[in-house]
N, C-alpha and C positions, 0 to 999 in steps of 0.2 A: 292754725292751731298755735293756742299758748304754751310757750314752753317755761323752764322755769331751771336757771344756770348752770353748769359748765356739762351736766349729763345731758341735757336737751330732753328731758321727760317731758312728756304732751299731760293736760291739766288730765286727761281720761288717766295715763299712765300713772300718776298722781296718785289718783282717788284709787285704784286699785289697791296700788304697795299701801295705801294710810291704811285702806280695811283688811289687807292682807297683814298688817303690823298690828292688829285687834283681834288676829284668830280667825277670821271667815276663812272658808272653803270655794273653794272657785265656785260651786254650785249655792252657794249661799251669796256670792259676788255676784254672781250671775243674773240670779234672781232679784237683788236691792239694785243692780243697772240696767236689768231692762235688755240684756243682752246672753249670748249664747255662752255654756260652758268652754267651747273653743274660742271663741273671740277674747275668750279671760286669759286662758291660755296662752294665745298668740299675744296678749297685753302683756303677759308675765316674760316670755322670750324675750322680747324687746326690752323691758326692764334689765332684766338682768344682762345682755348684753352691753347695754349702757351704763350697766353701773360697772361692769367687769366684774362678775359676779356668777357663782354657780348655781347656788340652790337661793331657796324662798328666805331662810334667814340668816344667810349673809349679806341677802338684797337689802333685811327689813336692818341691819348690823350699819350695814353701809347709808344707809338713808337717815338712817338719825346721826351718822357722822357729817352727813355734810347739813344737816340741818332742813333735809326737803320733809319729815315726818312733824311740824309744830303744828299743824292741823289738827281739831280736837280727832283722830279718828280712833284712839279708845272708847269715845263716848258713846252713850248707849242711843239711837236713833229717836226714842222715843222719850229720853228723860227729860224732865224739866226743871230749867231755869232755876237759881235758887234752893232746892231741895238737896237736902242734905246725902254726903257722900256714905252707901254704905259698904262696909269692909268686911270681907269673909277670911278669916286667919286659919291657916292648916299650917299645923306641925304638932309638935309636943316636946315637953321639955322646959325646964327655969326658960329660956330663951323666949319662948312661946309664952308663956307667962309672964316674961318683961313687956311681951308686943302688945298682950292684952292688956295688963296694967294703965301702960302707958296711951293706949287709946279709949278705952272708961273712964281716966281720970281726963282726958281732953274732950268728954261728951261725945264721940265719934259709934254711931250707931256699927254696931260691930255682930259677926256669928261666928264661932266659932266652929270647926270643921276636924274631929279629933283622927278621923278615921275616911278614907277616901271616899266617898261619894259622889254620886251627880245631884246638884243642885238645882238645876234648871227648871224642876215643877217645884224648889221649896217655894212656900207660900211668902214670908218673905221677900224673897229673889223676885219672885213673880212678881208681887203688886207693888213695890221698890218703884219711885217716880223719877229716883237720881241717878247722880252717876253712881256703878260701881268699881270696885278695885279688890285686889288678893293681894295678900301677906302668904308668902309663903317661907315659912321657916325652914333652912336645911333641907329645901326639896332633893327630889329623888325625881328620875327621868318622869315616872308614872305619875309624879303631881304636877305636869304642867298643865294635862288636860282638866283640870278646874277652872284656871284662868280663859282656857280656848275653849270651853263650852260655855261658858259664860259670855264672851266677849270681853273682857275685862283686862285690863293692864294687871302685872302683875309685878309687885315690888316682893324683893330679895333679900332674907335677915341669916346671917350667917351668924350659927354661936361660936365657930372658930374662923378664926383670918384665913381664906382659902389662898389655896395656889392661883398664881395669875390663870396656869391654863384652865382653870375652874371659873375661872369669873370672866372668863374668853368662852367658856360652855355655857357658862347661865345667861349672855348674852345673847347667845345665839340661840337660844330659848325664846329669844322677842322681852324680856324684863326690860322693862319700864323704866325701875331703878334699883338701888342696891344700898342697903345700909347697913354702914355697921355697928355692930353691936354696941358700942358705947355709945352711941347715937340715938338710938331707940328714944329714948325720953324728949330729945330736943329736936331731932329729925321728923320722925317717922309720921307725924300728921301731915306735918307741911309739905314731905312732898309726897301723899298722898294724893293730897288734894294737886298738885303739881302735875303727876304722872295722870290723874282721869282727864287731865284738859290735856293730853297726847303727847305731854311733855317728857322729857328724859333727866334725869338725875343719879347721881350718885357721890357715897360718902367719898372723904377726900381719901383713906386710907387706900380702898381699891383702886381708885385713881391712879395713884404712886405706882400701885401694883402692875396696874397697867404701861405705865411708863417706862417701867423698866423692861417689857417685852419689848415695846418698839426697838427700831434699830436707830443709831447715831447716825446724826445726819450727815456725818461726814462718813461715815461708812459706805465701802463699794459693798452692791451685789454681788454675790458669787454668781459664778457662771455655770448654769447647768445645762446639762447636756440636752439632748433633744429626749432619750427615753426619762432622765428625770424631770422634764416638763410633763413630760406623759402621765408620770406619777403624782404630779401636783396636780395637773389637773383634777386626776380620780379623787382626790384627797379632799380637792374644794366640792367639789362633787357629792362627796357622801360616799364613794363606791367601798366598795370590802373587796379585801387583796382577790377574791377570788374571783370579783367580777371584772375588777384588773385586770387581769392575769387571762382570761377568757377573752375581755374586748382586743389585748394587744397582740394574744398568741403567743404569750407566753409563759413559766413554770411561775406559779407560785411564788414559790424559793426566789427566782429572779426578783420579781416583786419586793417582799423583803429585801431582797438586798442592796435595790436600790432605793429602796424608803430608806433606808438605816443610811446609805451612803448621803442623799438627800439629808436627813437631820442633820448629819456630824455638819456638812453645810454652810446648812443657815443656824448652828449652834442651837439645835433643840432636842425636845424631848421626847416631845407625842404630836401629833396630828393637830392639836387645839393649837398650839406654841407654833408649829410650822406656819398654819393657817396664818397666827399674828403678823408672824416676822415676814413672811411672803405677801402680805398683803401692802404691809408698810413697804416694801423695795418696790412695788408694783409689778410681782412676779406670775400675780393670777390672772389667766387671759381670760378673755371670751370662753362661755360656757361650751363643751362639745360637744359632740352627737351622745347621745342618751346609752348607755351602757347596756348590755342585756342581762336581764334578770338574773340573778344566782338562783342555780338549782342545785338540790339533792345530790 
């Protein structure tokens, strides 16, 4: 089998993670590739292990950072070359108006969505034969269902400069690009064309903010206890405090205290920053066994 880079991903695994980054679910990927869902899940586990991550969002972010998603994974499989890109804008406020004005000035076909609503059966979207892209202005967690339902890349525009931890969360959702509000007129149309081809880009202000999160190359990674490593692995998998406590057989308060100690050692304030710093130091190991689902 053909492999690529130090991660050793096979051609099939590269295809799977490309489809994952486009927002496709396991059943949809199985249908597209003519495989069983269980086979796709096995491929995903191998991808997580090879990339040293614990969940899908981290795998996509790591693959982007390694340049493994330079193929047009977000392009619609039925899109026709030469067709203009269709942009769906979701949001409200003056920043959203600025986005609309910029796209219209550049003669970009655009649909404005003021309320959360499914667009999979919208006439313009359904019959459009070019690439699709979504612009999310100040997105909430619920807004990410729009690009996922369309299998389209998302470019995020924030009306205010977000904290680095917020940028990390946006990237964890699989955003294809981040545009600073002051760069909308100059960069938005170009970036949309860029991400519609499966690429990734962001305004410099966001890159600088993320750079401040990364540990200095000269800094020595702190020594973690076995329990702290367990908690870090649990955070990487997105488990709750209760799930972690049940899996490790300890009290939830003990998990909270260990997590607070972990934050102090890494110099972080929350889980998002902790994942970013720990990943930079190579402290996040391979995905552990599944924890039991939380119960009431």
